[in-house]
Structures are given as structure tokens and as C-alpha cells.
C-alpha beads as a LAMMPS data file, in Angstrom:
LAMMPS data file: protein, C-alpha beads

340 atoms
339 bonds

1 atom types
1 bond types

-500.0 500.0 xlo xhi
-500.0 500.0 ylo yhi
-500.0 500.0 zlo zhi

Masses

1 110.0

Atoms # bond

1 1 1 -176.917 375.012 352.681
2 1 1 -179.190 378.000 353.131
3 1 1 -178.808 379.565 356.568
4 1 1 -182.591 379.469 356.720
5 1 1 -182.421 375.674 357.131
6 1 1 -180.453 375.982 360.370
7 1 1 -182.132 377.046 363.589
8 1 1 -180.703 377.452 367.085
9 1 1 -183.009 377.553 370.091
10 1 1 -181.516 379.279 373.128
11 1 1 -181.520 377.802 376.621
12 1 1 -183.663 380.586 378.106
13 1 1 -186.661 379.658 375.942
14 1 1 -189.581 377.650 377.348
15 1 1 -190.824 374.670 375.332
16 1 1 -193.697 376.791 374.019
17 1 1 -191.279 379.551 373.030
18 1 1 -188.988 377.047 371.286
19 1 1 -191.890 375.824 369.187
20 1 1 -193.066 379.354 368.434
21 1 1 -189.609 380.362 367.224
22 1 1 -189.420 377.192 365.104
23 1 1 -192.866 377.776 363.606
24 1 1 -192.156 381.429 362.882
25 1 1 -188.754 380.637 361.328
26 1 1 -190.191 378.014 358.973
27 1 1 -193.697 379.497 358.572
28 1 1 -193.600 379.874 354.791
29 1 1 -192.295 376.332 354.186
30 1 1 -194.693 374.755 356.716
31 1 1 -197.761 376.355 355.176
32 1 1 -196.645 375.448 351.670
33 1 1 -195.994 371.867 352.727
34 1 1 -199.400 371.480 354.402
35 1 1 -201.169 372.767 351.306
36 1 1 -199.325 370.319 349.031
37 1 1 -201.555 367.216 348.973
38 1 1 -201.960 367.259 352.770
39 1 1 -198.235 367.572 353.570
40 1 1 -197.571 365.307 350.538
41 1 1 -199.227 362.388 352.323
42 1 1 -201.572 361.944 349.380
43 1 1 -198.664 361.988 346.933
44 1 1 -197.407 358.807 348.584
45 1 1 -200.468 356.876 349.770
46 1 1 -201.896 354.263 347.422
47 1 1 -205.361 355.507 348.425
48 1 1 -205.618 359.220 349.276
49 1 1 -206.918 360.032 352.748
50 1 1 -209.532 362.705 353.390
51 1 1 -208.571 365.628 355.609
52 1 1 -211.361 364.732 358.038
53 1 1 -210.146 361.123 358.317
54 1 1 -206.559 362.243 358.869
55 1 1 -207.670 364.630 361.606
56 1 1 -209.744 361.908 363.217
57 1 1 -206.578 359.843 363.689
58 1 1 -204.532 362.863 364.806
59 1 1 -207.100 363.711 367.486
60 1 1 -206.871 360.152 368.816
61 1 1 -203.092 360.567 369.222
62 1 1 -203.136 363.980 370.889
63 1 1 -204.070 362.725 374.403
64 1 1 -201.141 360.252 374.353
65 1 1 -198.682 362.953 373.279
66 1 1 -199.973 365.465 375.819
67 1 1 -199.849 362.907 378.639
68 1 1 -196.557 361.130 377.888
69 1 1 -194.431 363.960 376.461
70 1 1 -196.181 367.117 377.729
71 1 1 -193.195 369.409 377.142
72 1 1 -193.039 368.433 373.476
73 1 1 -196.824 368.901 373.224
74 1 1 -196.222 372.460 374.465
75 1 1 -193.570 372.860 371.776
76 1 1 -196.039 371.670 369.121
77 1 1 -198.579 374.213 370.403
78 1 1 -195.893 376.886 370.074
79 1 1 -195.123 375.672 366.543
80 1 1 -198.783 376.114 365.610
81 1 1 -198.794 379.687 366.926
82 1 1 -195.521 380.596 365.205
83 1 1 -196.537 379.046 361.874
84 1 1 -200.104 380.384 362.250
85 1 1 -201.731 376.995 361.696
86 1 1 -204.231 375.017 363.807
87 1 1 -202.806 372.952 366.663
88 1 1 -204.201 369.766 365.096
89 1 1 -202.365 370.468 361.824
90 1 1 -199.123 370.986 363.741
91 1 1 -199.757 367.562 365.283
92 1 1 -200.456 366.086 361.841
93 1 1 -196.947 367.101 360.772
94 1 1 -195.581 364.860 363.550
95 1 1 -197.752 361.921 362.430
96 1 1 -197.258 361.932 358.643
97 1 1 -195.531 358.551 358.538
98 1 1 -198.350 356.882 360.456
99 1 1 -200.859 358.328 357.983
100 1 1 -198.844 357.063 355.006
101 1 1 -198.423 353.628 356.603
102 1 1 -197.797 351.671 353.370
103 1 1 -194.913 349.197 353.204
104 1 1 -192.264 351.642 352.007
105 1 1 -188.638 350.933 352.916
106 1 1 -186.893 353.687 354.847
107 1 1 -183.217 354.167 355.670
108 1 1 -179.935 352.290 356.062
109 1 1 -178.024 352.866 359.313
110 1 1 -174.820 351.505 360.795
111 1 1 -172.536 352.210 363.728
112 1 1 -169.202 351.016 365.057
113 1 1 -166.023 352.225 366.702
114 1 1 -163.223 353.846 364.725
115 1 1 -159.558 352.882 365.104
116 1 1 -159.113 355.618 367.741
117 1 1 -161.879 354.017 369.820
118 1 1 -164.460 356.733 369.179
119 1 1 -167.938 355.700 368.117
120 1 1 -169.957 356.851 365.122
121 1 1 -173.462 356.418 363.774
122 1 1 -174.109 356.864 360.048
123 1 1 -177.438 356.862 358.253
124 1 1 -178.862 357.483 354.820
125 1 1 -182.335 358.941 355.211
126 1 1 -184.608 357.327 352.625
127 1 1 -188.155 358.684 352.453
128 1 1 -190.918 359.058 349.852
129 1 1 -192.599 362.331 348.946
130 1 1 -189.727 364.339 347.431
131 1 1 -188.700 365.668 350.846
132 1 1 -185.117 366.644 350.009
133 1 1 -186.092 370.339 350.010
134 1 1 -187.242 370.109 353.643
135 1 1 -184.121 368.831 355.414
136 1 1 -182.954 371.091 358.246
137 1 1 -180.750 371.194 361.346
138 1 1 -182.089 372.313 364.718
139 1 1 -179.814 372.889 367.726
140 1 1 -181.531 373.152 371.109
141 1 1 -179.641 374.470 374.111
142 1 1 -180.893 373.538 377.598
143 1 1 -180.171 374.465 381.186
144 1 1 -179.424 371.490 383.469
145 1 1 -180.068 369.029 380.631
146 1 1 -178.231 367.922 377.470
147 1 1 -178.066 370.227 374.464
148 1 1 -179.281 368.451 371.323
149 1 1 -178.517 368.620 367.610
150 1 1 -181.107 367.120 365.263
151 1 1 -181.426 366.449 361.564
152 1 1 -185.120 366.639 360.764
153 1 1 -187.587 367.952 358.193
154 1 1 -189.305 371.304 358.297
155 1 1 -192.494 370.954 360.342
156 1 1 -191.310 367.835 362.183
157 1 1 -189.888 368.427 365.661
158 1 1 -188.032 365.130 366.017
159 1 1 -186.127 362.745 363.790
160 1 1 -182.536 361.608 364.364
161 1 1 -179.763 363.294 366.282
162 1 1 -177.309 363.463 369.145
163 1 1 -176.868 365.258 372.449
164 1 1 -174.059 366.751 374.498
165 1 1 -173.962 363.739 376.822
166 1 1 -172.470 361.717 373.940
167 1 1 -175.665 359.924 372.902
168 1 1 -176.643 359.462 369.234
169 1 1 -179.871 357.925 367.896
170 1 1 -180.735 356.746 364.382
171 1 1 -183.981 355.247 363.089
172 1 1 -185.156 352.654 360.546
173 1 1 -188.575 351.557 359.434
174 1 1 -189.601 347.983 360.232
175 1 1 -193.114 346.822 359.480
176 1 1 -195.539 345.111 361.852
177 1 1 -199.247 344.921 362.509
178 1 1 -200.913 346.794 365.322
179 1 1 -200.295 350.422 364.358
180 1 1 -202.666 352.799 366.125
181 1 1 -202.976 355.914 368.300
182 1 1 -200.041 356.755 370.543
183 1 1 -196.764 358.688 370.522
184 1 1 -194.914 358.661 367.162
185 1 1 -191.334 357.308 367.225
186 1 1 -189.883 360.541 365.809
187 1 1 -191.054 362.422 368.902
188 1 1 -189.890 359.604 371.180
189 1 1 -186.362 360.119 369.828
190 1 1 -186.593 363.832 370.586
191 1 1 -187.715 363.075 374.142
192 1 1 -184.851 360.601 374.625
193 1 1 -182.263 363.095 373.392
194 1 1 -183.678 365.821 375.626
195 1 1 -183.551 363.720 378.783
196 1 1 -181.236 360.703 378.439
197 1 1 -177.462 360.598 378.917
198 1 1 -176.603 357.168 377.483
199 1 1 -177.968 354.087 375.722
200 1 1 -179.052 352.373 378.958
201 1 1 -181.121 355.409 379.943
202 1 1 -182.843 355.190 376.554
203 1 1 -183.686 351.500 376.808
204 1 1 -185.222 351.990 380.253
205 1 1 -187.237 354.976 379.014
206 1 1 -188.535 353.367 375.807
207 1 1 -190.543 350.881 377.864
208 1 1 -192.851 353.626 379.115
209 1 1 -194.193 354.936 375.805
210 1 1 -197.468 354.084 374.068
211 1 1 -196.061 353.808 370.550
212 1 1 -198.021 354.476 367.371
213 1 1 -195.984 352.284 365.078
214 1 1 -193.064 349.929 364.569
215 1 1 -189.467 351.145 364.234
216 1 1 -185.873 350.310 364.970
217 1 1 -183.845 352.756 367.051
218 1 1 -180.070 352.600 366.714
219 1 1 -178.545 353.785 370.002
220 1 1 -174.874 354.726 370.297
221 1 1 -172.803 356.358 373.030
222 1 1 -169.087 356.419 373.827
223 1 1 -169.149 352.860 375.217
224 1 1 -172.105 350.919 373.785
225 1 1 -174.143 350.409 370.645
226 1 1 -177.519 348.696 370.467
227 1 1 -180.529 348.402 368.232
228 1 1 -183.972 348.412 369.792
229 1 1 -186.532 346.793 367.485
230 1 1 -190.126 347.739 368.256
231 1 1 -193.724 347.123 367.454
232 1 1 -196.377 349.262 369.167
233 1 1 -196.601 346.670 371.959
234 1 1 -193.306 344.757 371.954
235 1 1 -189.567 345.401 371.728
236 1 1 -186.271 343.537 371.857
237 1 1 -182.624 344.554 371.910
238 1 1 -180.091 343.622 369.221
239 1 1 -176.526 343.754 370.542
240 1 1 -173.893 343.139 367.860
241 1 1 -170.245 344.127 367.679
242 1 1 -171.032 345.725 364.306
243 1 1 -174.372 347.474 364.310
244 1 1 -176.139 347.455 360.925
245 1 1 -179.851 347.888 360.378
246 1 1 -182.028 348.255 357.320
247 1 1 -185.753 347.408 357.232
248 1 1 -186.266 343.882 358.499
249 1 1 -186.219 342.501 362.038
250 1 1 -182.969 340.932 363.217
251 1 1 -183.889 339.679 366.692
252 1 1 -185.318 336.169 366.364
253 1 1 -188.109 336.991 368.838
254 1 1 -189.242 339.896 366.639
255 1 1 -189.332 338.011 363.355
256 1 1 -192.848 336.794 364.185
257 1 1 -194.009 340.411 363.788
258 1 1 -192.519 340.837 360.313
259 1 1 -195.148 342.079 357.871
260 1 1 -192.895 343.380 355.108
261 1 1 -193.337 340.919 352.255
262 1 1 -190.634 342.133 349.892
263 1 1 -187.618 342.507 352.120
264 1 1 -184.913 341.107 349.816
265 1 1 -183.559 344.580 349.113
266 1 1 -183.366 345.183 352.859
267 1 1 -181.431 341.948 353.394
268 1 1 -179.031 342.741 350.542
269 1 1 -178.327 346.221 351.888
270 1 1 -177.767 344.839 355.385
271 1 1 -175.349 342.168 354.203
272 1 1 -173.407 344.592 351.999
273 1 1 -172.813 347.099 354.801
274 1 1 -171.917 344.324 357.241
275 1 1 -169.323 342.969 354.809
276 1 1 -167.759 346.417 354.457
277 1 1 -167.518 346.919 358.223
278 1 1 -165.821 343.553 358.690
279 1 1 -162.712 344.932 356.966
280 1 1 -162.397 347.831 359.401
281 1 1 -163.739 351.339 359.090
282 1 1 -162.396 354.867 358.737
283 1 1 -164.181 358.149 358.106
284 1 1 -163.499 357.710 354.385
285 1 1 -164.971 354.183 354.459
286 1 1 -168.161 355.532 356.017
287 1 1 -168.744 357.917 353.121
288 1 1 -167.853 355.195 350.619
289 1 1 -170.600 352.983 352.062
290 1 1 -173.169 355.787 352.139
291 1 1 -172.562 356.625 348.467
292 1 1 -172.906 353.051 347.149
293 1 1 -175.392 352.727 344.266
294 1 1 -174.969 349.078 343.358
295 1 1 -176.721 347.947 346.546
296 1 1 -179.160 350.914 346.746
297 1 1 -177.548 352.445 349.805
298 1 1 -177.650 355.808 347.999
299 1 1 -181.106 355.484 346.518
300 1 1 -182.387 357.447 343.509
301 1 1 -186.101 357.558 342.694
302 1 1 -185.944 359.761 339.577
303 1 1 -188.289 362.242 341.318
304 1 1 -191.086 359.692 341.692
305 1 1 -192.813 360.808 344.913
306 1 1 -194.288 357.339 345.449
307 1 1 -190.862 355.783 345.957
308 1 1 -188.289 356.246 348.670
309 1 1 -185.124 358.086 347.776
310 1 1 -182.098 359.192 349.767
311 1 1 -182.906 362.752 350.787
312 1 1 -180.077 363.229 353.264
313 1 1 -177.071 361.548 354.812
314 1 1 -175.958 361.980 358.424
315 1 1 -172.787 360.884 360.242
316 1 1 -172.674 361.486 363.996
317 1 1 -169.578 361.332 366.192
318 1 1 -170.823 361.361 369.809
319 1 1 -167.424 361.712 371.486
320 1 1 -166.434 364.829 369.522
321 1 1 -170.057 366.042 369.377
322 1 1 -169.907 366.558 365.622
323 1 1 -172.519 365.826 362.974
324 1 1 -171.689 365.752 359.256
325 1 1 -174.727 366.211 357.037
326 1 1 -175.216 365.946 353.297
327 1 1 -178.536 367.489 352.256
328 1 1 -179.699 365.444 349.277
329 1 1 -177.858 362.498 347.731
330 1 1 -174.579 361.669 349.521
331 1 1 -172.974 360.798 346.176
332 1 1 -172.777 364.571 345.632
333 1 1 -170.406 364.630 348.655
334 1 1 -171.455 368.021 349.957
335 1 1 -171.088 367.203 353.632
336 1 1 -171.332 370.067 356.123
337 1 1 -170.160 369.667 359.731
338 1 1 -172.195 370.964 362.664
339 1 1 -171.014 371.009 366.281
340 1 1 -172.794 370.997 369.609

Bonds

1 1 1 2
2 1 2 3
3 1 3 4
4 1 4 5
5 1 5 6
6 1 6 7
7 1 7 8
8 1 8 9
9 1 9 10
10 1 10 11
11 1 11 12
12 1 12 13
13 1 13 14
14 1 14 15
15 1 15 16
16 1 16 17
17 1 17 18
18 1 18 19
19 1 19 20
20 1 20 21
21 1 21 22
22 1 22 23
23 1 23 24
24 1 24 25
25 1 25 26
26 1 26 27
27 1 27 28
28 1 28 29
29 1 29 30
30 1 30 31
31 1 31 32
32 1 32 33
33 1 33 34
34 1 34 35
35 1 35 36
36 1 36 37
37 1 37 38
38 1 38 39
39 1 39 40
40 1 40 41
41 1 41 42
42 1 42 43
43 1 43 44
44 1 44 45
45 1 45 46
46 1 46 47
47 1 47 48
48 1 48 49
49 1 49 50
50 1 50 51
51 1 51 52
52 1 52 53
53 1 53 54
54 1 54 55
55 1 55 56
56 1 56 57
57 1 57 58
58 1 58 59
59 1 59 60
60 1 60 61
61 1 61 62
62 1 62 63
63 1 63 64
64 1 64 65
65 1 65 66
66 1 66 67
67 1 67 68
68 1 68 69
69 1 69 70
70 1 70 71
71 1 71 72
72 1 72 73
73 1 73 74
74 1 74 75
75 1 75 76
76 1 76 77
77 1 77 78
78 1 78 79
79 1 79 80
80 1 80 81
81 1 81 82
82 1 82 83
83 1 83 84
84 1 84 85
85 1 85 86
86 1 86 87
87 1 87 88
88 1 88 89
89 1 89 90
90 1 90 91
91 1 91 92
92 1 92 93
93 1 93 94
94 1 94 95
95 1 95 96
96 1 96 97
97 1 97 98
98 1 98 99
99 1 99 100
100 1 100 101
101 1 101 102
102 1 102 103
103 1 103 104
104 1 104 105
105 1 105 106
106 1 106 107
107 1 107 108
108 1 108 109
109 1 109 110
110 1 110 111
111 1 111 112
112 1 112 113
113 1 113 114
114 1 114 115
115 1 115 116
116 1 116 117
117 1 117 118
118 1 118 119
119 1 119 120
120 1 120 121
121 1 121 122
122 1 122 123
123 1 123 124
124 1 124 125
125 1 125 126
126 1 126 127
127 1 127 128
128 1 128 129
129 1 129 130
130 1 130 131
131 1 131 132
132 1 132 133
133 1 133 134
134 1 134 135
135 1 135 136
136 1 136 137
137 1 137 138
138 1 138 139
139 1 139 140
140 1 140 141
141 1 141 142
142 1 142 143
143 1 143 144
144 1 144 145
145 1 145 146
146 1 146 147
147 1 147 148
148 1 148 149
149 1 149 150
150 1 150 151
151 1 151 152
152 1 152 153
153 1 153 154
154 1 154 155
155 1 155 156
156 1 156 157
157 1 157 158
158 1 158 159
159 1 159 160
160 1 160 161
161 1 161 162
162 1 162 163
163 1 163 164
164 1 164 165
165 1 165 166
166 1 166 167
167 1 167 168
168 1 168 169
169 1 169 170
170 1 170 171
171 1 171 172
172 1 172 173
173 1 173 174
174 1 174 175
175 1 175 176
176 1 176 177
177 1 177 178
178 1 178 179
179 1 179 180
180 1 180 181
181 1 181 182
182 1 182 183
183 1 183 184
184 1 184 185
185 1 185 186
186 1 186 187
187 1 187 188
188 1 188 189
189 1 189 190
190 1 190 191
191 1 191 192
192 1 192 193
193 1 193 194
194 1 194 195
195 1 195 196
196 1 196 197
197 1 197 198
198 1 198 199
199 1 199 200
200 1 200 201
201 1 201 202
202 1 202 203
203 1 203 204
204 1 204 205
205 1 205 206
206 1 206 207
207 1 207 208
208 1 208 209
209 1 209 210
210 1 210 211
211 1 211 212
212 1 212 213
213 1 213 214
214 1 214 215
215 1 215 216
216 1 216 217
217 1 217 218
218 1 218 219
219 1 219 220
220 1 220 221
221 1 221 222
222 1 222 223
223 1 223 224
224 1 224 225
225 1 225 226
226 1 226 227
227 1 227 228
228 1 228 229
229 1 229 230
230 1 230 231
231 1 231 232
232 1 232 233
233 1 233 234
234 1 234 235
235 1 235 236
236 1 236 237
237 1 237 238
238 1 238 239
239 1 239 240
240 1 240 241
241 1 241 242
242 1 242 243
243 1 243 244
244 1 244 245
245 1 245 246
246 1 246 247
247 1 247 248
248 1 248 249
249 1 249 250
250 1 250 251
251 1 251 252
252 1 252 253
253 1 253 254
254 1 254 255
255 1 255 256
256 1 256 257
257 1 257 258
258 1 258 259
259 1 259 260
260 1 260 261
261 1 261 262
262 1 262 263
263 1 263 264
264 1 264 265
265 1 265 266
266 1 266 267
267 1 267 268
268 1 268 269
269 1 269 270
270 1 270 271
271 1 271 272
272 1 272 273
273 1 273 274
274 1 274 275
275 1 275 276
276 1 276 277
277 1 277 278
278 1 278 279
279 1 279 280
280 1 280 281
281 1 281 282
282 1 282 283
283 1 283 284
284 1 284 285
285 1 285 286
286 1 286 287
287 1 287 288
288 1 288 289
289 1 289 290
290 1 290 291
291 1 291 292
292 1 292 293
293 1 293 294
294 1 294 295
295 1 295 296
296 1 296 297
297 1 297 298
298 1 298 299
299 1 299 300
300 1 300 301
301 1 301 302
302 1 302 303
303 1 303 304
304 1 304 305
305 1 305 306
306 1 306 307
307 1 307 308
308 1 308 309
309 1 309 310
310 1 310 311
311 1 311 312
312 1 312 313
313 1 313 314
314 1 314 315
315 1 315 316
316 1 316 317
317 1 317 318
318 1 318 319
319 1 319 320
320 1 320 321
321 1 321 322
322 1 322 323
323 1 323 324
324 1 324 325
325 1 325 326
326 1 326 327
327 1 327 328
328 1 328 329
329 1 329 330
330 1 330 331
331 1 331 332
332 1 332 333
333 1 333 334
334 1 334 335
335 1 335 336
336 1 336 337
337 1 337 338
338 1 338 339
339 1 339 340
């Protein structure tokens, strides 16, 4: 991995300064990305969106972000200054998925406890738009709060990650009606990792957000593992001994919100991973699951930007505070380990 795709933010930096350093570090890539079909949004959408229409939605979301996660809003302002782009375009980079919005399947995630009792969370990141060149790792050090380690994409301040309190969070797309202005789930995860110490903290905090869109959060710490399935206005907890989530709702109360018509692939992926976990799991088993092609766990799109493909693979070990990352297809088995 290029050293340029790793960034460490020191604990003496303010939120604005963190964002400015991030924006300056990735300035070339951010500007190139924005100029490529509106951050590649229009490479993926069935109907291209005009810049003015995209900005109209972004401006509706800004008051929610500034009110509910003001520190991260300051970081986004810093990003805009460092990357030398308008504040609204820096916000657009946080809201790409809401602007794409089509029923595209994203990600397979699973968690459990290893034979030594330590937990893990593993996820293949499946996204459209040929984003494999944008994967990066950002470590943020904090005073009097958890340090965090995130896998994300250049220009996006939040995605999935873990913190020094032993909390790890993954994410899956689930589809529902009711998407609208609010705080995007990617930034909610960042806020949770910055401020929460365990899964229970997260669940209590999730209630307070005005959410833009539906998602599943996979929450893991040293003692518990949960899924939290969400729509913009509703959420329920899934508590299973083996945590597996793809792209359909599992909680019976949430199934009424299901709007993904073609979910058979999601069900097949879910059942395959569940069957593998039932036989016990080791670190080698985790990689074996992530590299499976027969059930589309490791997903290849043949460079078709309209389709999801596996652009990265992440395995987090909260107790040892380690994250193993494969940038690109996990079947290449080029995992790199990062530590908090």
C-alpha cells in the first residue's frame, strides 16, 4: 500500500485542524474524484443527477449534520479548506450513497468469538463506482477519548472501524422507503467510534440521530455482538450467537420495511457464511470465507462501474486493537495489519 493512503491525525489537533490535514493530504485525489462524473455518482445512477439538484439535497442535510455532530461538521469544514474545495462539495462527499440511492447491494459482514475468546468483525466492502483506488486508513488520536482507526475512502470522513476502547463497527446496506435529509450513517459510525466505549453505548446513542437512510450497523466489543437494523425513522436489534449480515432485514419487525426486490443473492450469502461459522472459526477460516467466489462473497464486477464489486476487505480484532486490511479483492490475499 502506498504510504500516501495512510494518515495519522495527532491528539493535539482540533477537529477543524484534523479535517484540514486530511484535505491537504488527499487534495489531489479529492479534486480528481469530484471532477469525475460528480464524484462518480453519475457513473452509478440510472438517471444522472444535475449538480444543482445534488447541492439542493446536500444543503438540506447540512443543518442536521451541524446540529447533531457539530465536531464532525467542523472537520468537514477543515477538509474543504485543506482540499481547497467549497464546503458544500466537502459535504457532498459524505452524502454520495444517499445521492446514488438505487437498490445496489453493498457488503457482507460477520462477527464471532475465536477459540481464545477474543472477538472479531470481518467485512468485505462491496461498492459500485470503481472505488478500489480510493481505499485508505485514517488513525485519529484523541485526548480523554478513544483513539480510532478507520477504513474509509478518500474524501469520506467515516466508514467502518474500531477504537481503543475495544469497540468495532461494520456496516451493510439494507433498503427501505423514507430516505431524506439528515445525518448519513457513515458519519454516525465515526461519531460513535469517537465517543462510545462499548456496544451498549452505541445503541443508546443511535436513538438520537436524524438518519438520512437505512443501514445495518454490526457492533462488536470484547463481550457482546449485535446488529442494529435501521430505517430513517425506526430501528431494531438483532442479537444472535453468530452475527452475519448481508443486505436484507433479519429482525421480523423490520421486514415490513424491506424494499429490496431481488434479495436472493443476499439470502444466499447470509446462509453460506452462517453455515461456515457453525463449524467453528479461526483466523484462517475468516480469510477463507472472505475470498469465496462461488457465493459472491468476493465479488468481481469486471470493471463495470454500475455494479458493486469488492473493493476492500477488513478484519478487526477489538481486544488486540488490530485491523487487517486488503485493499482490493481479498482473493489476492495482500492483507496489511494496522494497530491502534
